[in-house]
PDB file as gemmi writes it, atoms N, CA and C in Angstrom:
CRYST1    1.000    1.000    1.000  90.00  90.00  90.00 P 1                      
ATOM      1  N   MET A   1       0.675 -23.233 -32.492  1.00  0.00           N  
ATOM      2  CA  MET A   1       1.235 -21.815 -30.662  1.00  0.00           C  
ATOM      3  C   MET A   1       1.345 -20.721 -31.684  1.00  0.00           C  
ATOM      4  N   ASN A   2       0.950 -19.726 -31.875  1.00  0.00           N  
ATOM      5  CA  ASN A   2       0.964 -18.522 -32.140  1.00  0.00           C  
ATOM      6  C   ASN A   2       1.504 -17.657 -30.643  1.00  0.00           C  
ATOM      7  N   ASN A   3       2.767 -17.539 -31.565  1.00  0.00           N  
ATOM      8  CA  ASN A   3       3.543 -16.468 -30.642  1.00  0.00           C  
ATOM      9  C   ASN A   3       3.876 -15.331 -31.308  1.00  0.00           C  
ATOM     10  N   LEU A   4       2.892 -14.774 -31.960  1.00  0.00           N  
ATOM     11  CA  LEU A   4       3.929 -13.513 -32.860  1.00  0.00           C  
ATOM     12  C   LEU A   4       3.339 -12.431 -31.168  1.00  0.00           C  
ATOM     13  N   ALA A   5       3.650 -11.511 -31.323  1.00  0.00           N  
ATOM     14  CA  ALA A   5       3.229 -10.528 -29.685  1.00  0.00           C  
ATOM     15  C   ALA A   5       2.870  -9.200 -31.256  1.00  0.00           C  
ATOM     16  N   THR A   6       1.815  -8.637 -30.401  1.00  0.00           N  
ATOM     17  CA  THR A   6       1.300  -7.067 -30.653  1.00  0.00           C  
ATOM     18  C   THR A   6       0.772  -6.191 -30.066  1.00  0.00           C  
ATOM     19  N   ASP A   7       1.225  -4.835 -30.453  1.00  0.00           N  
ATOM     20  CA  ASP A   7       1.673  -4.394 -29.259  1.00  0.00           C  
ATOM     21  C   ASP A   7      -0.117  -3.482 -29.390  1.00  0.00           C  
ATOM     22  N   MET A   8      -0.857  -3.038 -28.647  1.00  0.00           N  
ATOM     23  CA  MET A   8      -1.844  -2.793 -28.084  1.00  0.00           C  
ATOM     24  C   MET A   8      -1.825  -2.075 -26.453  1.00  0.00           C  
ATOM     25  N   LYS A   9      -3.078  -0.819 -27.017  1.00  0.00           N  
ATOM     26  CA  LYS A   9      -2.963  -0.072 -26.123  1.00  0.00           C  
ATOM     27  C   LYS A   9      -4.426   0.492 -25.654  1.00  0.00           C  
ATOM     28  N   LEU A  10      -5.161   0.047 -24.615  1.00  0.00           N  
ATOM     29  CA  LEU A  10      -5.808   0.450 -23.687  1.00  0.00           C  
ATOM     30  C   LEU A  10      -7.242   1.260 -24.269  1.00  0.00           C  
ATOM     31  N   SER A  11      -8.200   1.537 -25.294  1.00  0.00           N  
ATOM     32  CA  SER A  11      -8.525   2.234 -25.449  1.00  0.00           C  
ATOM     33  C   SER A  11      -9.135   3.497 -23.909  1.00  0.00           C  
ATOM     34  N   LYS A  12      -9.678   4.975 -24.451  1.00  0.00           N  
ATOM     35  CA  LYS A  12     -10.374   5.642 -23.517  1.00  0.00           C  
ATOM     36  C   LYS A  12     -12.052   4.538 -23.044  1.00  0.00           C  
ATOM     37  N   GLN A  13     -12.692   3.925 -23.298  1.00  0.00           N  
ATOM     38  CA  GLN A  13     -13.808   3.157 -23.680  1.00  0.00           C  
ATOM     39  C   GLN A  13     -13.073   2.486 -22.784  1.00  0.00           C  
ATOM     40  N   ALA A  14     -12.029   1.615 -22.820  1.00  0.00           N  
ATOM     41  CA  ALA A  14     -11.020   0.161 -21.784  1.00  0.00           C  
ATOM     42  C   ALA A  14     -10.510   1.283 -20.123  1.00  0.00           C  
ATOM     43  N   LEU A  15     -10.376   2.333 -20.879  1.00  0.00           N  
ATOM     44  CA  LEU A  15     -10.245   3.093 -19.336  1.00  0.00           C  
ATOM     45  C   LEU A  15     -10.435   3.436 -18.224  1.00  0.00           C  
ATOM     46  N   GLY A  16     -11.764   3.928 -19.613  1.00  0.00           N  
ATOM     47  CA  GLY A  16     -13.041   4.214 -18.183  1.00  0.00           C  
ATOM     48  C   GLY A  16     -13.976   3.636 -17.368  1.00  0.00           C  
ATOM     49  N   ALA A  17     -13.547   2.338 -18.245  1.00  0.00           N  
ATOM     50  CA  ALA A  17     -14.163   0.961 -17.777  1.00  0.00           C  
ATOM     51  C   ALA A  17     -13.621   0.431 -15.963  1.00  0.00           C  
ATOM     52  N   LEU A  18     -12.635   1.093 -16.586  1.00  0.00           N  
ATOM     53  CA  LEU A  18     -11.139   0.786 -15.571  1.00  0.00           C  
ATOM     54  C   LEU A  18     -11.624   1.464 -13.812  1.00  0.00           C  
ATOM     55  N   MET A  19     -11.327   2.521 -14.545  1.00  0.00           N  
ATOM     56  CA  MET A  19     -11.573   3.819 -13.985  1.00  0.00           C  
ATOM     57  C   MET A  19     -13.425   3.758 -12.490  1.00  0.00           C  
ATOM     58  N   MET A  20     -14.576   3.136 -13.224  1.00  0.00           N  
ATOM     59  CA  MET A  20     -15.979   2.736 -12.931  1.00  0.00           C  
ATOM     60  C   MET A  20     -15.622   1.531 -13.006  1.00  0.00           C  
ATOM     61  N   ALA A  21     -14.922   0.216 -12.536  1.00  0.00           N  
ATOM     62  CA  ALA A  21     -14.990  -0.470 -11.245  1.00  0.00           C  
ATOM     63  C   ALA A  21     -13.551   0.364 -10.475  1.00  0.00           C  
ATOM     64  N   LEU A  22     -12.722   0.479 -10.909  1.00  0.00           N  
ATOM     65  CA  LEU A  22     -11.941   1.363  -9.254  1.00  0.00           C  
ATOM     66  C   LEU A  22     -13.439   2.105  -8.440  1.00  0.00           C  
ATOM     67  N   GLN A  23     -13.894   3.163  -8.668  1.00  0.00           N  
ATOM     68  CA  GLN A  23     -14.930   3.565  -9.106  1.00  0.00           C  
ATOM     69  C   GLN A  23     -16.225   2.450  -7.079  1.00  0.00           C  
ATOM     70  N   LYS A  24     -16.223   1.906  -8.145  1.00  0.00           N  
ATOM     71  CA  LYS A  24     -17.277   0.577  -7.678  1.00  0.00           C  
ATOM     72  C   LYS A  24     -16.654   0.079  -6.562  1.00  0.00           C  
ATOM     73  N   SER A  25     -15.035  -0.124  -7.134  1.00  0.00           N  
ATOM     74  CA  SER A  25     -15.050  -0.684  -5.412  1.00  0.00           C  
ATOM     75  C   SER A  25     -14.433   0.395  -4.663  1.00  0.00           C  
ATOM     76  N   LEU A  26     -14.659   0.819  -4.269  1.00  0.00           N  
ATOM     77  CA  LEU A  26     -14.726   2.615  -3.911  1.00  0.00           C  
ATOM     78  C   LEU A  26     -15.859   2.730  -2.831  1.00  0.00           C  
ATOM     79  N   LEU A  27     -16.396   2.589  -3.742  1.00  0.00           N  
ATOM     80  CA  LEU A  27     -18.677   3.453  -2.675  1.00  0.00           C  
ATOM     81  C   LEU A  27     -18.952   1.785  -2.387  1.00  0.00           C  
ATOM     82  N   GLU A  28     -18.176   0.668  -2.527  1.00  0.00           N  
ATOM     83  CA  GLU A  28     -18.654  -0.506  -2.022  1.00  0.00           C  
ATOM     84  C   GLU A  28     -18.178  -0.849  -0.654  1.00  0.00           C  
ATOM     85  N   GLN A  29     -16.642  -1.358  -1.172  1.00  0.00           N  
ATOM     86  CA  GLN A  29     -15.313  -0.553   0.151  1.00  0.00           C  
ATOM     87  C   GLN A  29     -14.985  -2.816   0.130  1.00  0.00           C  
ATOM     88  N   SER A  30     -15.020  -2.591  -1.615  1.00  0.00           N  
ATOM     89  CA  SER A  30     -15.072  -4.137  -1.938  1.00  0.00           C  
ATOM     90  C   SER A  30     -13.963  -4.843  -2.912  1.00  0.00           C  
ATOM     91  N   ASP A  31     -12.846  -5.516  -2.787  1.00  0.00           N  
ATOM     92  CA  ASP A  31     -11.333  -5.395  -3.241  1.00  0.00           C  
ATOM     93  C   ASP A  31     -12.014  -5.483  -4.682  1.00  0.00           C  
ATOM     94  N   ILE A  32     -11.349  -4.675  -6.007  1.00  0.00           N  
ATOM     95  CA  ILE A  32     -11.525  -4.916  -7.643  1.00  0.00           C  
ATOM     96  C   ILE A  32     -11.109  -5.315  -7.470  1.00  0.00           C  
ATOM     97  N   VAL A  33     -10.169  -6.660  -8.064  1.00  0.00           N  
ATOM     98  CA  VAL A  33      -9.797  -7.566  -8.128  1.00  0.00           C  
ATOM     99  C   VAL A  33     -10.770  -8.474  -9.440  1.00  0.00           C  
ATOM    100  N   PRO A  34     -11.973  -9.184  -8.326  1.00  0.00           N  
ATOM    101  CA  PRO A  34     -13.072 -10.129  -9.565  1.00  0.00           C  
ATOM    102  C   PRO A  34     -13.895  -8.927 -10.753  1.00  0.00           C  
ATOM    103  N   VAL A  35     -13.839  -7.739  -9.828  1.00  0.00           N  
ATOM    104  CA  VAL A  35     -14.820  -7.188 -11.130  1.00  0.00           C  
ATOM    105  C   VAL A  35     -13.311  -7.090 -11.902  1.00  0.00           C  
ATOM    106  N   LEU A  36     -12.200  -7.449 -12.118  1.00  0.00           N  
ATOM    107  CA  LEU A  36     -11.035  -7.118 -13.599  1.00  0.00           C  
ATOM    108  C   LEU A  36     -10.733  -8.071 -14.390  1.00  0.00           C  
ATOM    109  N   GLU A  37     -11.241  -9.562 -13.302  1.00  0.00           N  
ATOM    110  CA  GLU A  37     -11.101 -10.321 -13.731  1.00  0.00           C  
ATOM    111  C   GLU A  37     -11.325 -10.615 -14.415  1.00  0.00           C  
ATOM    112  N   GLY A  38     -13.291  -9.904 -14.070  1.00  0.00           N  
ATOM    113  CA  GLY A  38     -14.516 -10.678 -15.005  1.00  0.00           C  
ATOM    114  C   GLY A  38     -14.767  -9.531 -16.184  1.00  0.00           C  
ATOM    115  N   PHE A  39     -13.582  -8.893 -16.634  1.00  0.00           N  
ATOM    116  CA  PHE A  39     -13.757  -8.147 -17.602  1.00  0.00           C  
ATOM    117  C   PHE A  39     -13.702  -9.289 -18.646  1.00  0.00           C  
ATOM    118  N   ASP A  40     -14.369  -9.384 -20.193  1.00  0.00           N  
ATOM    119  CA  ASP A  40     -13.805  -9.377 -21.192  1.00  0.00           C  
ATOM    120  C   ASP A  40     -14.018  -8.448 -22.153  1.00  0.00           C  
ATOM    121  N   PHE A  41     -12.464  -8.856 -22.981  1.00  0.00           N  
ATOM    122  CA  PHE A  41     -12.078  -7.965 -24.152  1.00  0.00           C  
ATOM    123  C   PHE A  41     -11.908  -7.995 -25.149  1.00  0.00           C  
ATOM    124  N   ILE A  42     -12.389  -7.378 -26.087  1.00  0.00           N  
ATOM    125  CA  ILE A  42     -11.976  -7.536 -27.418  1.00  0.00           C  
ATOM    126  C   ILE A  42     -10.997  -6.545 -28.414  1.00  0.00           C  
ATOM    127  N   ILE A  43     -10.368  -6.824 -29.805  1.00  0.00           N  
ATOM    128  CA  ILE A  43      -9.791  -5.618 -30.157  1.00  0.00           C  
ATOM    129  C   ILE A  43     -10.100  -5.194 -31.053  1.00  0.00           C  
ATOM    130  N   LYS A  44     -10.270  -4.161 -31.844  1.00  0.00           N  
ATOM    131  CA  LYS A  44      -9.772  -2.993 -32.617  1.00  0.00           C  
ATOM    132  C   LYS A  44      -8.846  -2.667 -32.718  1.00  0.00           C  
ATOM    133  N   ASP A  45      -8.062  -2.382 -33.618  1.00  0.00           N  
ATOM    134  CA  ASP A  45      -7.431  -1.006 -34.487  1.00  0.00           C  
ATOM    135  C   ASP A  45      -6.613  -1.263 -33.340  1.00  0.00           C  
ATOM    136  N   ALA A  46      -5.639  -2.216 -32.741  1.00  0.00           N  
ATOM    137  CA  ALA A  46      -4.653  -2.909 -31.488  1.00  0.00           C  
ATOM    138  C   ALA A  46      -4.829  -1.939 -31.203  1.00  0.00           C  
ATOM    139  N   GLU A  47      -6.787  -1.601 -29.896  1.00  0.00           N  
ATOM    140  CA  GLU A  47      -6.730  -1.135 -28.890  1.00  0.00           C  
ATOM    141  C   GLU A  47      -7.643  -1.830 -28.486  1.00  0.00           C  
ATOM    142  N   LEU A  48      -7.636  -2.104 -27.059  1.00  0.00           N  
ATOM    143  CA  LEU A  48      -8.609  -3.634 -26.754  1.00  0.00           C  
ATOM    144  C   LEU A  48      -9.697  -2.894 -25.642  1.00  0.00           C  
ATOM    145  N   PHE A  49     -10.776  -3.469 -26.402  1.00  0.00           N  
ATOM    146  CA  PHE A  49     -12.057  -2.398 -25.614  1.00  0.00           C  
ATOM    147  C   PHE A  49     -12.692  -3.589 -24.500  1.00  0.00           C  
ATOM    148  N   VAL A  50     -13.293  -2.829 -23.358  1.00  0.00           N  
ATOM    149  CA  VAL A  50     -14.784  -3.599 -22.646  1.00  0.00           C  
ATOM    150  C   VAL A  50     -15.834  -4.304 -22.988  1.00  0.00           C  
ATOM    151  N   LYS A  51     -16.301  -5.078 -23.072  1.00  0.00           N  
ATOM    152  CA  LYS A  51     -17.334  -5.710 -23.438  1.00  0.00           C  
ATOM    153  C   LYS A  51     -18.484  -5.668 -22.341  1.00  0.00           C  
ATOM    154  N   ASN A  52     -18.454  -5.647 -21.311  1.00  0.00           N  
ATOM    155  CA  ASN A  52     -18.476  -5.670 -20.140  1.00  0.00           C  
ATOM    156  C   ASN A  52     -18.758  -4.673 -19.398  1.00  0.00           C  
ATOM    157  N   PRO A  53     -18.565  -3.271 -18.995  1.00  0.00           N  
ATOM    158  CA  PRO A  53     -17.158  -2.512 -18.394  1.00  0.00           C  
ATOM    159  C   PRO A  53     -18.846  -2.216 -17.066  1.00  0.00           C  
ATOM    160  N   PRO A  54     -18.185  -2.241 -16.021  1.00  0.00           N  
ATOM    161  CA  PRO A  54     -19.286  -1.631 -15.039  1.00  0.00           C  
ATOM    162  C   PRO A  54     -20.187  -0.829 -14.952  1.00  0.00           C  
ATOM    163  N   LEU A  55     -21.694  -0.827 -14.320  1.00  0.00           N  
ATOM    164  CA  LEU A  55     -21.799  -0.356 -14.317  1.00  0.00           C  
ATOM    165  C   LEU A  55     -21.881   0.977 -13.192  1.00  0.00           C  
ATOM    166  N   VAL A  56     -21.795   1.859 -12.888  1.00  0.00           N  
ATOM    167  CA  VAL A  56     -22.752   2.901 -11.478  1.00  0.00           C  
ATOM    168  C   VAL A  56     -24.052   3.544 -11.427  1.00  0.00           C  
ATOM    169  N   LYS A  57     -24.886   3.766 -11.206  1.00  0.00           N  
ATOM    170  CA  LYS A  57     -25.867   4.528 -11.144  1.00  0.00           C  
ATOM    171  C   LYS A  57     -25.815   4.841  -9.334  1.00  0.00           C  
ATOM    172  N   PHE A  58     -26.569   6.912  -9.875  1.00  0.00           N  
ATOM    173  CA  PHE A  58     -27.300   7.799  -9.308  1.00  0.00           C  
ATOM    174  C   PHE A  58     -28.297   8.545  -9.097  1.00  0.00           C  
ATOM    175  N   ASP A  59     -29.237   8.586  -8.344  1.00  0.00           N  
ATOM    176  CA  ASP A  59     -30.108   8.879  -8.224  1.00  0.00           C  
ATOM    177  C   ASP A  59     -30.141  10.501  -9.279  1.00  0.00           C  
ATOM    178  N   ALA A  60     -31.251  10.905  -9.268  1.00  0.00           N  
ATOM    179  CA  ALA A  60     -31.339  12.976  -9.226  1.00  0.00           C  
ATOM    180  C   ALA A  60     -30.493  13.080  -8.147  1.00  0.00           C  
ATOM    181  N   ASP A  61     -30.285  13.486  -6.885  1.00  0.00           N  
ATOM    182  CA  ASP A  61     -29.933  14.117  -6.095  1.00  0.00           C  
ATOM    183  C   ASP A  61     -28.623  12.769  -5.402  1.00  0.00           C  
ATOM    184  N   GLY A  62     -27.549  12.587  -6.204  1.00  0.00           N  
ATOM    185  CA  GLY A  62     -26.705  12.362  -6.843  1.00  0.00           C  
ATOM    186  C   GLY A  62     -26.158  11.325  -5.748  1.00  0.00           C  
ATOM    187  N   GLU A  63     -27.545  10.445  -5.299  1.00  0.00           N  
ATOM    188  CA  GLU A  63     -26.339   9.643  -4.490  1.00  0.00           C  
ATOM    189  C   GLU A  63     -26.716   7.964  -4.398  1.00  0.00           C  
ATOM    190  N   TRP A  64     -25.859   7.183  -4.264  1.00  0.00           N  
ATOM    191  CA  TRP A  64     -25.620   6.202  -5.057  1.00  0.00           C  
ATOM    192  C   TRP A  64     -26.555   4.632  -5.185  1.00  0.00           C  
ATOM    193  N   LEU A  65     -26.888   4.067  -5.639  1.00  0.00           N  
ATOM    194  CA  LEU A  65     -28.084   3.686  -5.903  1.00  0.00           C  
ATOM    195  C   LEU A  65     -27.311   2.084  -6.257  1.00  0.00           C  
ATOM    196  N   GLY A  66     -26.412   1.597  -6.293  1.00  0.00           N  
ATOM    197  CA  GLY A  66     -26.192   0.694  -5.798  1.00  0.00           C  
ATOM    198  C   GLY A  66     -25.929  -0.164  -7.177  1.00  0.00           C  
ATOM    199  N   ASP A  67     -25.376  -2.268  -6.932  1.00  0.00           N  
ATOM    200  CA  ASP A  67     -25.765  -2.310  -8.840  1.00  0.00           C  
ATOM    201  C   ASP A  67     -26.432  -1.503  -9.603  1.00  0.00           C  
ATOM    202  N   ALA A  68     -26.250  -1.494 -10.581  1.00  0.00           N  
ATOM    203  CA  ALA A  68     -27.453  -1.008 -11.495  1.00  0.00           C  
ATOM    204  C   ALA A  68     -27.439  -2.097 -12.978  1.00  0.00           C  
ATOM    205  N   GLU A  69     -28.349  -2.227 -13.281  1.00  0.00           N  
ATOM    206  CA  GLU A  69     -28.760  -3.598 -13.885  1.00  0.00           C  
ATOM    207  C   GLU A  69     -28.512  -2.944 -15.240  1.00  0.00           C  
ATOM    208  N   VAL A  70     -27.841  -3.318 -15.963  1.00  0.00           N  
ATOM    209  CA  VAL A  70     -28.397  -3.123 -17.609  1.00  0.00           C  
ATOM    210  C   VAL A  70     -29.900  -3.212 -18.190  1.00  0.00           C  
TER     211      VAL A  70                                                      
END                                                                             
C-alpha cells in the first residue's frame, strides 16, 4: 500500500463542477450528496478535475429545462 501523501487543489473546472452541482440541487430542491458522490476525478498537474460534471440546461428565455443530456 502506498502511503505517500500528495498535495492537490481543486482545478477551476472542478470548482465549476461543484458550483453546478450546488445550482442543480437548489433548482431541483434535492440533496447534493448523491451528485457529489457520483463525481469521477482525474489528477493532472497536482489538480483534481471532474470527469463527469453535472449539466444544467436553460432555454433561450432562461427557463430551466431539467436534467440535460450530454
